[in-house]
N, C-alpha and C positions, 0 to 999 in steps of 0.2 A: 555375409555380414558386413557392415559398415560401420566406421568410427565417426561420430560427429561431434565436432568441437562446440562447446557451449561456453557461454559467458554471462555474468549477471548484467542486467540492463538498468541504468540509473534513470531516474525520473528528473525532472527540472529542478527539484530541490536537493539532488545529489543522494537520495535514497534508492535501494533497490525497488524497482517497480513491482506492481502486484502481478504482472506477467511472468515475473521469474526469469527463466532462462531462455535465451533465444539461441537458435542455431547459427552456427557459422557457415560461410561458404565452403570451408575447407572440410570436404566429404571424400573419404578414399576407402577402398576395399581393405579389409584386414589382411588379405593376401600379400599387400604391398609391404607389410611389416616383414615378412619372410625375406622379400627381395632387399629390404633395407639391412636387415640383420645379416644377410649373407655377404654384404659388402664390408662389414666390420672384421678387422684383422684379429685373429684370435691369439692371445698370449697365454703362456704357462710359466710355470716357475720350475727351474731346474735346481733341486737341492741335493746335498750331500750330507750323510750322516751315518753313525755306526749302526745301521739297521741292516739286517740280513734279508728281509722279505718285505713285501708290499704291506702285509698286515702290520708289522712292526712299525714302519714308516707312517702308516695311517693312523695308529694308535699315537705316535709321537706329534702328529698334526693335530688330532682331536683332543687328546687328554687334557691339555693346559685350558683349552676354552671350555671344555665340559666342567672341569673344576671351577672356573670362574662362575659358570653358570649356576652351578649347585650352590656356591657361596652366596649368590645374589638371590636365588629363587628357593633354595632349600631342597630341591629334588630335581632329578633329570630322568626324561622318558625319551625313547627313541624318536619319537615324533617331533621332540624339541630341536633336533638336528637342522630342520628346516627354519627355525625361528632363532637360532645362534648366528648373529651377524659378526663376521670377522672383520669386514670393512663395509662401508655402505653399498649395498646392492649385491653382496656376496654372502651367502649362508654356508655355514659348515657342511650342511648336507648337500650342497651343490658341487663340492669338490671331490675329485677322484684322485688316487695316487697310483702311479705306474711305475714299475721297476725298469729303469733303462739298462742299467749294468750294475754290478757289485756296489752297494751303497750309494748309488746314484738314482734319483727318482724324478719323475715328473709330476707336478701337482697342476691339475687343468680342471676346467668346468666339465662336469658329466652331463650338463644340460645343453644340448644343442641349440636351443632357442636363446640361452642367455650365456654366450661365450664371455671368457674374461678379455676385457679390453686392456690396453696398456695401463690406464689409469687405475682399474680394479686390480690388476696384478700386482702393480706397485703397492697398493694399499695392503694386500694380502702378504706381500713380501716383509713390509713394515711390521705387520702384526706379528708374523713368524719371528722376525729378528727379536721382538721384544719378548717372545716367549722362550727364546734360545734353545730350541729342540734340534736345530740342525745346524752343521758346521759352516756350511756355505749355502747362499741362496741367491739365484740369478734369475731375473726376468727376461725371457726370450719370446720372439714370435713362434707360435706353434707351428710346426711343419704340416703340410697338407697330408702327409701319409701317416699322421698320428694315430695312436691307438683308438 
């Protein structure tokens, strides 16, 4: 499969022509996207809190965002996890929580095609600080031997 970039073509009066869209000379196989994404450095959040299990920490991560969603929409269903945006480009359903040691957890993307970039990880960290569910929140590059 190929991605073809298109753009509107304007006629001499500055209006979009009847021809609509024209193809760009920029055409490349979608397999290249995997190569592009594999060069992105993945980041994670290291958080500390008074939670004894991954499940408790996961609830601490999700509950405030779900409560906000319910206040805004009136209801919550599990498929809404992929609609609740924590920060632009990061949904609640795309994050996983992994216990590193007692009361220390890693929060990272569980979607290998959409890793957390440094910018997205900082956005998630800011949102978590506003929710005040964890004692300490740090953004770090994710190790290559991550879970």
